[in-house]
VOLUM-43467 format. One record per atom (N, C-alpha, C, O): residue number from 1; x, z, y; atom name; chain. Coordinates in steps of 0.2 Angstrom, whole numbers, plus 5000, padded with zeros to 4 digits. Layout:
SITE  marmar     X     Z     Y  rovex  tidren
SITE     NUM     X     Z     Y     CA       A
...
REM end
This chain:
SITE  marmar     X     Z     Y  rovex  tidren
SITE       1  5402  5551  5437      N       A
SITE       1  5399  5548  5437     CA       A
SITE       1  5398  5540  5433      C       A
SITE       1  5401  5538  5428      O       A
SITE       2  5395  5538  5436      N       A
SITE       2  5394  5531  5431     CA       A
SITE       2  5397  5528  5427      C       A
SITE       2  5403  5526  5427      O       A
SITE       3  5391  5527  5423      N       A
SITE       3  5395  5520  5415     CA       A
SITE       3  5396  5513  5426      C       A
SITE       3  5399  5509  5422      O       A
SITE       4  5396  5512  5428      N       A
SITE       4  5398  5509  5435     CA       A
SITE       4  5405  5508  5438      C       A
SITE       4  5408  5504  5442      O       A
SITE       5  5407  5517  5433      N       A
SITE       5  5417  5515  5435     CA       A
SITE       5  5419  5514  5429      C       A
SITE       5  5425  5515  5430      O       A
SITE       6  5418  5513  5426      N       A
SITE       6  5423  5508  5419     CA       A
SITE       6  5420  5502  5417      C       A
SITE       6  5421  5500  5412      O       A
SITE       7  5415  5499  5425      N       A
SITE       7  5413  5492  5424     CA       A
SITE       7  5419  5487  5426      C       A
SITE       7  5422  5486  5432      O       A
SITE       8  5420  5484  5419      N       A
SITE       8  5425  5476  5422     CA       A
SITE       8  5422  5471  5427      C       A
SITE       8  5425  5466  5429      O       A
SITE       9  5414  5472  5428      N       A
SITE       9  5411  5466  5433     CA       A
SITE       9  5414  5469  5439      C       A
SITE       9  5417  5464  5442      O       A
SITE      10  5415  5474  5442      N       A
SITE      10  5417  5478  5449     CA       A
SITE      10  5420  5475  5454      C       A
SITE      10  5425  5471  5453      O       A
SITE      11  5418  5474  5459      N       A
SITE      11  5421  5471  5464     CA       A
SITE      11  5428  5472  5465      C       A
SITE      11  5428  5474  5471      O       A
SITE      12  5434  5472  5462      N       A
SITE      12  5439  5473  5466     CA       A
SITE      12  5441  5475  5473      C       A
SITE      12  5444  5480  5474      O       A
SITE      13  5440  5472  5476      N       A
SITE      13  5439  5470  5487     CA       A
SITE      13  5433  5475  5486      C       A
SITE      13  5429  5470  5487      O       A
SITE      14  5429  5481  5485      N       A
SITE      14  5424  5480  5491     CA       A
SITE      14  5429  5487  5496      C       A
SITE      14  5435  5490  5495      O       A
SITE      15  5423  5489  5501      N       A
SITE      15  5427  5494  5506     CA       A
SITE      15  5425  5502  5505      C       A
SITE      15  5425  5507  5509      O       A
SITE      16  5424  5503  5498      N       A
SITE      16  5423  5510  5497     CA       A
SITE      16  5426  5508  5488      C       A
SITE      16  5426  5502  5486      O       A
SITE      17  5427  5512  5484      N       A
SITE      17  5428  5507  5475     CA       A
SITE      17  5429  5519  5476      C       A
SITE      17  5433  5522  5480      O       A
SITE      18  5424  5522  5472      N       A
SITE      18  5425  5527  5471     CA       A
SITE      18  5425  5527  5463      C       A
SITE      18  5422  5523  5460      O       A
SITE      19  5430  5532  5458      N       A
SITE      19  5433  5532  5452     CA       A
SITE      19  5436  5537  5450      C       A
SITE      19  5441  5539  5453      O       A
SITE      20  5433  5539  5443      N       A
SITE      20  5434  5544  5441     CA       A
SITE      20  5443  5543  5436      C       A
SITE      20  5445  5539  5432      O       A
SITE      21  5447  5547  5438      N       A
SITE      21  5453  5547  5433     CA       A
SITE      21  5454  5547  5425      C       A
SITE      21  5457  5545  5420      O       A
SITE      22  5448  5554  5425      N       A
SITE      22  5448  5551  5417     CA       A
SITE      22  5445  5547  5415      C       A
SITE      22  5449  5545  5411      O       A
SITE      23  5438  5544  5415      N       A
SITE      23  5435  5540  5412     CA       A
SITE      23  5437  5533  5412      C       A
SITE      23  5437  5529  5407      O       A
SITE      24  5441  5531  5420      N       A
SITE      24  5446  5528  5421     CA       A
SITE      24  5451  5521  5412      C       A
SITE      24  5451  5516  5409      O       A
SITE      25  5455  5530  5413      N       A
SITE      25  5459  5533  5408     CA       A
SITE      25  5460  5532  5401      C       A
SITE      25  5465  5532  5398      O       A
SITE      26  5452  5533  5399      N       A
SITE      26  5448  5534  5394     CA       A
SITE      26  5448  5524  5390      C       A
SITE      26  5449  5520  5386      O       A
SITE      27  5445  5523  5396      N       A
SITE      27  5442  5515  5392     CA       A
SITE      27  5443  5512  5392      C       A
SITE      27  5440  5507  5390      O       A
SITE      28  5454  5514  5396      N       A
SITE      28  5458  5509  5398     CA       A
SITE      28  5461  5513  5389      C       A
SITE      28  5465  5509  5387      O       A
SITE      29  5460  5516  5385      N       A
SITE      29  5467  5520  5379     CA       A
SITE      29  5460  5515  5374      C       A
SITE      29  5461  5513  5368      O       A
SITE      30  5454  5515  5377      N       A
SITE      30  5447  5511  5370     CA       A
SITE      30  5448  5505  5370      C       A
SITE      30  5445  5502  5366      O       A
SITE      31  5454  5500  5376      N       A
SITE      31  5452  5494  5374     CA       A
SITE      31  5454  5491  5371      C       A
SITE      31  5458  5494  5368      O       A
SITE      32  5454  5481  5372      N       A
SITE      32  5457  5480  5362     CA       A
SITE      32  5463  5481  5366      C       A
SITE      32  5464  5487  5365      O       A
SITE      33  5467  5480  5370      N       A
SITE      33  5474  5477  5375     CA       A
SITE      33  5479  5484  5373      C       A
SITE      33  5484  5484  5371      O       A
SITE      34  5473  5490  5373      N       A
SITE      34  5478  5496  5371     CA       A
SITE      34  5480  5496  5365      C       A
SITE      34  5485  5498  5363      O       A
SITE      35  5474  5494  5361      N       A
SITE      35  5474  5495  5354     CA       A
SITE      35  5483  5492  5350      C       A
SITE      35  5487  5494  5345      O       A
SITE      36  5483  5484  5355      N       A
SITE      36  5486  5482  5349     CA       A
SITE      36  5492  5483  5352      C       A
SITE      36  5497  5484  5348      O       A
SITE      37  5493  5483  5358      N       A
SITE      37  5502  5485  5361     CA       A
SITE      37  5504  5492  5365      C       A
SITE      37  5500  5497  5365      O       A
SITE      38  5509  5491  5367      N       A
SITE      38  5511  5499  5372     CA       A
SITE      38  5511  5502  5374      C       A
SITE      38  5512  5508  5374      O       A
SITE      39  5505  5496  5379      N       A
SITE      39  5504  5499  5385     CA       A
SITE      39  5500  5493  5388      C       A
SITE      39  5500  5487  5387      O       A
SITE      40  5496  5497  5392      N       A
SITE      40  5489  5492  5392     CA       A
SITE      40  5489  5493  5400      C       A
SITE      40  5492  5497  5402      O       A
SITE      41  5486  5489  5406      N       A
SITE      41  5484  5490  5412     CA       A
SITE      41  5478  5486  5414      C       A
SITE      41  5475  5482  5411      O       A
SITE      42  5475  5490  5421      N       A
SITE      42  5469  5486  5424     CA       A
SITE      42  5471  5489  5431      C       A
SITE      42  5472  5495  5432      O       A
SITE      43  5470  5483  5434      N       A
SITE      43  5468  5483  5441     CA       A
SITE      43  5462  5488  5444      C       A
SITE      43  5456  5488  5442      O       A
SITE      44  5464  5491  5447      N       A
SITE      44  5460  5495  5450     CA       A
SITE      44  5454  5491  5455      C       A
SITE      44  5448  5490  5454      O       A
SITE      45  5458  5489  5462      N       A
SITE      45  5457  5489  5469     CA       A
SITE      45  5461  5482  5471      C       A
SITE      45  5467  5482  5471      O       A
SITE      46  5458  5479  5473      N       A
SITE      46  5464  5472  5477     CA       A
SITE      46  5461  5469  5483      C       A
SITE      46  5457  5465  5483      O       A
SITE      47  5467  5473  5488      N       A
SITE      47  5465  5471  5495     CA       A
SITE      47  5471  5468  5498      C       A
SITE      47  5476  5466  5494      O       A
SITE      48  5471  5466  5506      N       A
SITE      48  5477  5459  5506     CA       A
SITE      48  5483  5466  5508      C       A
SITE      48  5489  5464  5507      O       A
SITE      49  5483  5471  5508      N       A
SITE      49  5485  5477  5511     CA       A
SITE      49  5491  5479  5504      C       A
SITE      49  5497  5481  5504      O       A
SITE      50  5483  5479  5498      N       A
SITE      50  5490  5483  5491     CA       A
SITE      50  5485  5483  5489      C       A
SITE      50  5480  5483  5491      O       A
SITE      51  5488  5485  5479      N       A
SITE      51  5484  5483  5476     CA       A
SITE      51  5484  5489  5474      C       A
SITE      51  5486  5494  5477      O       A
SITE      52  5481  5491  5467      N       A
SITE      52  5480  5497  5464     CA       A
SITE      52  5480  5496  5456      C       A
SITE      52  5477  5491  5454      O       A
SITE      53  5485  5499  5450      N       A
SITE      53  5485  5497  5444     CA       A
SITE      53  5486  5502  5439      C       A
SITE      53  5492  5504  5438      O       A
SITE      54  5483  5504  5436      N       A
SITE      54  5479  5508  5430     CA       A
SITE      54  5483  5508  5424      C       A
SITE      54  5482  5504  5420      O       A
SITE      55  5490  5513  5421      N       A
SITE      55  5491  5509  5419     CA       A
SITE      55  5492  5517  5412      C       A
SITE      55  5493  5523  5412      O       A
SITE      56  5491  5514  5408      N       A
SITE      56  5492  5522  5401     CA       A
SITE      56  5496  5514  5394      C       A
SITE      56  5495  5508  5391      O       A
SITE      57  5500  5519  5394      N       A
SITE      57  5505  5519  5387     CA       A
SITE      57  5508  5525  5386      C       A
SITE      57  5510  5529  5389      O       A
SITE      58  5507  5523  5376      N       A
SITE      58  5508  5526  5370     CA       A
SITE      58  5515  5532  5370      C       A
SITE      58  5516  5533  5376      O       A
SITE      59  5517  5534  5369      N       A
SITE      59  5525  5538  5366     CA       A
SITE      59  5528  5533  5366      C       A
SITE      59  5525  5529  5364      O       A
SITE      60  5532  5532  5366      N       A
SITE      60  5539  5527  5363     CA       A
SITE      60  5537  5523  5368      C       A
SITE      60  5542  5521  5370      O       A
SITE      61  5531  5520  5372      N       A
SITE      61  5531  5514  5373     CA       A
SITE      61  5535  5510  5380      C       A
SITE      61  5535  5514  5383      O       A
SITE      62  5537  5506  5382      N       A
SITE      62  5543  5502  5386     CA       A
SITE      62  5539  5497  5391      C       A
SITE      62  5534  5494  5389      O       A
SITE      63  5541  5496  5399      N       A
SITE      63  5539  5493  5402     CA       A
SITE      63  5549  5490  5403      C       A
SITE      63  5553  5492  5408      O       A
SITE      64  5550  5485  5399      N       A
SITE      64  5559  5481  5401     CA       A
SITE      64  5557  5482  5412      C       A
SITE      64  5554  5483  5417      O       A
SITE      65  5564  5482  5408      N       A
SITE      65  5567  5480  5415     CA       A
SITE      65  5565  5475  5421      C       A
SITE      65  5566  5470  5419      O       A
SITE      66  5562  5475  5425      N       A
SITE      66  5557  5468  5431     CA       A
SITE      66  5559  5473  5438      C       A
SITE      66  5561  5479  5440      O       A
SITE      67  5557  5468  5441      N       A
SITE      67  5556  5472  5449     CA       A
SITE      67  5550  5465  5450      C       A
SITE      67  5549  5460  5447      O       A
SITE      68  5547  5470  5459      N       A
SITE      68  5543  5467  5462     CA       A
SITE      68  5545  5465  5469      C       A
SITE      68  5551  5467  5470      O       A
SITE      69  5543  5461  5473      N       A
SITE      69  5543  5457  5477     CA       A
SITE      69  5538  5460  5485      C       A
SITE      69  5537  5457  5490      O       A
SITE      70  5536  5468  5481      N       A
SITE      70  5533  5472  5488     CA       A
SITE      70  5535  5480  5485      C       A
SITE      70  5536  5482  5480      O       A
SITE      71  5535  5484  5492      N       A
SITE      71  5536  5490  5489     CA       A
SITE      71  5530  5495  5486      C       A
SITE      71  5524  5496  5488      O       A
SITE      72  5532  5499  5479      N       A
SITE      72  5527  5502  5476     CA       A
SITE      72  5529  5509  5476      C       A
SITE      72  5535  5512  5476      O       A
SITE      73  5520  5512  5474      N       A
SITE      73  5521  5519  5470     CA       A
SITE      73  5519  5521  5466      C       A
SITE      73  5514  5519  5463      O       A
SITE      74  5524  5528  5462      N       A
SITE      74  5520  5528  5456     CA       A
SITE      74  5520  5536  5453      C       A
SITE      74  5524  5541  5452      O       A
SITE      75  5514  5535  5452      N       A
SITE      75  5511  5542  5453     CA       A
SITE      75  5509  5545  5444      C       A
SITE      75  5504  5542  5441      O       A
SITE      76  5511  5548  5442      N       A
SITE      76  5510  5551  5435     CA       A
SITE      76  5504  5553  5436      C       A
SITE      76  5503  5553  5442      O       A
SITE      77  5499  5553  5433      N       A
SITE      77  5490  5556  5431     CA       A
SITE      77  5491  5561  5424      C       A
SITE      77  5490  5567  5424      O       A
SITE      78  5493  5558  5418      N       A
SITE      78  5494  5561  5412     CA       A
SITE      78  5502  5560  5411      C       A
SITE      78  5506  5556  5412      O       A
SITE      79  5502  5567  5407      N       A
SITE      79  5506  5565  5401     CA       A
SITE      79  5516  5565  5405      C       A
SITE      79  5518  5568  5410      O       A
SITE      80  5519  5561  5400      N       A
SITE      80  5528  5561  5403     CA       A
SITE      80  5529  5557  5403      C       A
SITE      80  5525  5554  5399      O       A
SITE      81  5533  5552  5408      N       A
SITE      81  5536  5546  5407     CA       A
SITE      81  5542  5545  5412      C       A
SITE      81  5541  5547  5418      O       A
SITE      82  5552  5541  5410      N       A
SITE      82  5556  5541  5412     CA       A
SITE      82  5555  5535  5417      C       A
SITE      82  5553  5531  5413      O       A
SITE      83  5556  5533  5422      N       A
SITE      83  5556  5531  5427     CA       A
SITE      83  5565  5527  5428      C       A
SITE      83  5570  5528  5431      O       A
SITE      84  5564  5523  5425      N       A
SITE      84  5571  5521  5427     CA       A
SITE      84  5574  5515  5435      C       A
SITE      84  5570  5511  5436      O       A
SITE      85  5579  5517  5438      N       A
SITE      85  5579  5513  5445     CA       A
SITE      85  5584  5517  5450      C       A
SITE      85  5583  5522  5453      O       A
SITE      86  5588  5512  5450      N       A
SITE      86  5593  5514  5455     CA       A
SITE      86  5599  5516  5451      C       A
SITE      86  5605  5517  5453      O       A
SITE      87  5598  5515  5446      N       A
SITE      87  5605  5518  5442     CA       A
SITE      87  5604  5527  5442      C       A
SITE      87  5608  5531  5444      O       A
SITE      88  5597  5529  5439      N       A
SITE      88  5592  5537  5441     CA       A
SITE      88  5590  5533  5435      C       A
SITE      88  5591  5528  5433      O       A
SITE      89  5586  5542  5434      N       A
SITE      89  5580  5540  5428     CA       A
SITE      89  5575  5550  5429      C       A
SITE      89  5576  5556  5429      O       A
SITE      90  5570  5544  5432      N       A
SITE      90  5565  5550  5437     CA       A
SITE      90  5562  5551  5432      C       A
SITE      90  5558  5547  5430      O       A
SITE      91  5563  5557  5429      N       A
SITE      91  5556  5563  5424     CA       A
SITE      91  5550  5562  5430      C       A
SITE      91  5551  5564  5436      O       A
SITE      92  5543  5559  5427      N       A
SITE      92  5537  5563  5430     CA       A
SITE      92  5532  5566  5426      C       A
SITE      92  5530  5565  5420      O       A
SITE      93  5531  5569  5431      N       A
SITE      93  5525  5572  5425     CA       A
SITE      93  5519  5574  5432      C       A
SITE      93  5520  5576  5437      O       A
SITE      94  5512  5573  5427      N       A
SITE      94  5506  5574  5432     CA       A
SITE      94  5509  5580  5439      C       A
SITE      94  5511  5586  5438      O       A
SITE      95  5509  5576  5446      N       A
SITE      95  5508  5579  5452     CA       A
SITE      95  5515  5574  5455      C       A
SITE      95  5516  5573  5461      O       A
SITE      96  5519  5572  5449      N       A
SITE      96  5523  5568  5453     CA       A
SITE      96  5526  5561  5454      C       A
SITE      96  5525  5557  5449      O       A
SITE      97  5528  5558  5459      N       A
SITE      97  5526  5552  5463     CA       A
SITE      97  5532  5549  5465      C       A
SITE      97  5535  5554  5468      O       A
SITE      98  5536  5542  5466      N       A
SITE      98  5540  5540  5466     CA       A
SITE      98  5538  5535  5472      C       A
SITE      98  5533  5533  5472      O       A
SITE      99  5541  5535  5476      N       A
SITE      99  5544  5526  5481     CA       A
SITE      99  5549  5521  5483      C       A
SITE      99  5554  5521  5487      O       A
SITE     100  5547  5515  5479      N       A
SITE     100  5552  5512  5477     CA       A
SITE     100  5553  5505  5482      C       A
SITE     100  5548  5503  5486      O       A
SITE     101  5558  5502  5482      N       A
SITE     101  5557  5498  5489     CA       A
SITE     101  5556  5492  5487      C       A
SITE     101  5556  5493  5481      O       A
SITE     102  5555  5487  5488      N       A
SITE     102  5555  5477  5486     CA       A
SITE     102  5559  5479  5482      C       A
SITE     102  5562  5484  5482      O       A
SITE     103  5562  5472  5478      N       A
SITE     103  5567  5471  5474     CA       A
SITE     103  5572  5475  5471      C       A
SITE     103  5578  5473  5469      O       A
SITE     104  5569  5482  5470      N       A
SITE     104  5575  5486  5466     CA       A
SITE     104  5574  5485  5459      C       A
SITE     104  5571  5490  5458      O       A
SITE     105  5575  5483  5455      N       A
SITE     105  5576  5484  5448     CA       A
SITE     105  5577  5491  5442      C       A
SITE     105  5582  5494  5440      O       A
SITE     106  5570  5490  5439      N       A
SITE     106  5567  5499  5437     CA       A
SITE     106  5562  5496  5429      C       A
SITE     106  5557  5492  5429      O       A
SITE     107  5564  5500  5425      N       A
SITE     107  5559  5501  5419     CA       A
SITE     107  5553  5507  5417      C       A
SITE     107  5553  5513  5419      O       A
SITE     108  5551  5506  5415      N       A
SITE     108  5546  5512  5412     CA       A
SITE     108  5549  5516  5408      C       A
SITE     108  5555  5514  5408      O       A
SITE     109  5548  5520  5404      N       A
SITE     109  5548  5523  5394     CA       A
SITE     109  5543  5530  5395      C       A
SITE     109  5541  5534  5400      O       A
SITE     110  5541  5528  5389      N       A
SITE     110  5535  5535  5390     CA       A
SITE     110  5537  5541  5385      C       A
SITE     110  5537  5539  5379      O       A
SITE     111  5538  5545  5385      N       A
SITE     111  5541  5549  5384     CA       A
SITE     111  5535  5553  5378      C       A
SITE     111  5537  5554  5372      O       A
SITE     112  5528  5554  5382      N       A
SITE     112  5522  5554  5376     CA       A
SITE     112  5518  5551  5381      C       A
SITE     112  5517  5549  5387      O       A
SITE     113  5514  5552  5375      N       A
SITE     113  5508  5546  5381     CA       A
SITE     113  5505  5549  5387      C       A
SITE     113  5503  5555  5388      O       A
SITE     114  5505  5545  5390      N       A
SITE     114  5504  5545  5399     CA       A
SITE     114  5502  5538  5402      C       A
SITE     114  5501  5532  5399      O       A
SITE     115  5500  5541  5409      N       A
SITE     115  5494  5536  5414     CA       A
SITE     115  5499  5539  5420      C       A
SITE     115  5503  5545  5420      O       A
SITE     116  5499  5531  5424      N       A
SITE     116  5502  5530  5430     CA       A
SITE     116  5495  5527  5435      C       A
SITE     116  5491  5523  5433      O       A
SITE     117  5496  5530  5440      N       A
SITE     117  5495  5525  5444     CA       A
SITE     117  5498  5520  5447      C       A
SITE     117  5501  5523  5452      O       A
SITE     118  5499  5513  5447      N       A
SITE     118  5505  5510  5454     CA       A
SITE     118  5499  5505  5458      C       A
SITE     118  5494  5502  5456      O       A
SITE     119  5504  5508  5465      N       A
SITE     119  5503  5506  5470     CA       A
SITE     119  5510  5501  5472      C       A
SITE     119  5516  5503  5473      O       A
SITE     120  5507  5493  5471      N       A
SITE     120  5509  5487  5473     CA       A
SITE     120  5508  5487  5484      C       A
SITE     120  5503  5490  5487      O       A
SITE     121  5510  5486  5486      N       A
SITE     121  5510  5485  5496     CA       A
SITE     121  5510  5479  5497      C       A
SITE     121  5508  5474  5494      O       A
SITE     122  5512  5478  5503      N       A
SITE     122  5508  5470  5505     CA       A
SITE     122  5514  5465  5501      C       A
SITE     122  5519  5468  5499      O       A
SITE     123  5515  5458  5500      N       A
SITE     123  5523  5458  5498     CA       A
SITE     123  5527  5455  5507      C       A
SITE     123  5524  5450  5510      O       A
SITE     124  5531  5457  5508      N       A
SITE     124  5538  5454  5510     CA       A
SITE     124  5536  5451  5510      C       A
SITE     124  5533  5448  5505      O       A
SITE     125  5534  5445  5518      N       A
SITE     125  5538  5437  5519     CA       A
SITE     125  5543  5438  5520      C       A
SITE     125  5546  5444  5521      O       A
SITE     126  5547  5431  5519      N       A
SITE     126  5554  5433  5524     CA       A
SITE     126  5553  5426  5527      C       A
SITE     126  5550  5421  5525      O       A
SITE     127  5555  5425  5535      N       A
SITE     127  5557  5421  5536     CA       A
SITE     127  5554  5413  5534      C       A
SITE     127  5550  5409  5537      O       A
SITE     128  5558  5412  5529      N       A
SITE     128  5558  5403  5525     CA       A
SITE     128  5553  5405  5520      C       A
SITE     128  5553  5400  5516      O       A
SITE     129  5549  5410  5517      N       A
SITE     129  5544  5410  5515     CA       A
SITE     129  5537  5406  5521      C       A
SITE     129  5533  5401  5520      O       A
SITE     130  5536  5409  5526      N       A
SITE     130  5533  5409  5532     CA       A
SITE     130  5533  5401  5533      C       A
SITE     130  5529  5396  5531      O       A
SITE     131  5539  5401  5535      N       A
SITE     131  5539  5390  5536     CA       A
SITE     131  5538  5387  5528      C       A
SITE     131  5535  5381  5527      O       A
SITE     132  5539  5389  5525      N       A
SITE     132  5535  5386  5519     CA       A
SITE     132  5527  5383  5521      C       A
SITE     132  5524  5379  5523      O       A
SITE     133  5526  5391  5518      N       A
SITE     133  5520  5393  5521     CA       A
SITE     133  5515  5391  5523      C       A
SITE     133  5510  5389  5520      O       A
SITE     134  5518  5390  5530      N       A
SITE     134  5515  5384  5537     CA       A
SITE     134  5515  5380  5536      C       A
SITE     134  5510  5376  5538      O       A
SITE     135  5522  5375  5530      N       A
SITE     135  5522  5369  5531     CA       A
SITE     135  5515  5365  5525      C       A
SITE     135  5512  5360  5524      O       A
SITE     136  5515  5371  5520      N       A
SITE     136  5507  5368  5515     CA       A
SITE     136  5502  5368  5519      C       A
SITE     136  5499  5363  5522      O       A
SITE     137  5499  5373  5520      N       A
SITE     137  5496  5372  5525     CA       A
SITE     137  5493  5369  5526      C       A
SITE     137  5487  5369  5524      O       A
SITE     138  5499  5362  5532      N       A
SITE     138  5496  5359  5537     CA       A
SITE     138  5496  5353  5533      C       A
SITE     138  5493  5348  5535      O       A
SITE     139  5498  5352  5528      N       A
SITE     139  5496  5347  5520     CA       A
SITE     139  5491  5349  5519      C       A
SITE     139  5487  5346  5522      O       A
SITE     140  5488  5353  5515      N       A
SITE     140  5481  5353  5513     CA       A
SITE     140  5474  5348  5519      C       A
SITE     140  5475  5347  5525      O       A
SITE     141  5470  5346  5515      N       A
SITE     141  5465  5343  5520     CA       A
SITE     141  5459  5349  5523      C       A
SITE     141  5455  5347  5527      O       A
REM end
């Protein structure tokens, strides 16, 4: 893979994006944000139907409880992490992944230095939100 694989200025919405996990994780771990925090993330691809985010965490790092308005998948690429969701803790190692529905609170703890791929699906719009969006669109010039 060329140096373009870790180029921060590449298009996130290209028709085809080819990446090497090892290079991407290495670049993330050598970033200033990773040096100053217990985890760091980088969006790898962004399309209307989904977004791919690479997350690297230091051993003992935490992502406190939060939720998304979209369904997600979490795929462990390196190391080991605990993913807490729905009252259960899932131990993820390379090759393991989870699918989590929208608005379900979850948190992450790195048992050892780890990296995972987070896929965020298209946000489901409620009927109420769709009506609000249409009203706002009509008000725009």
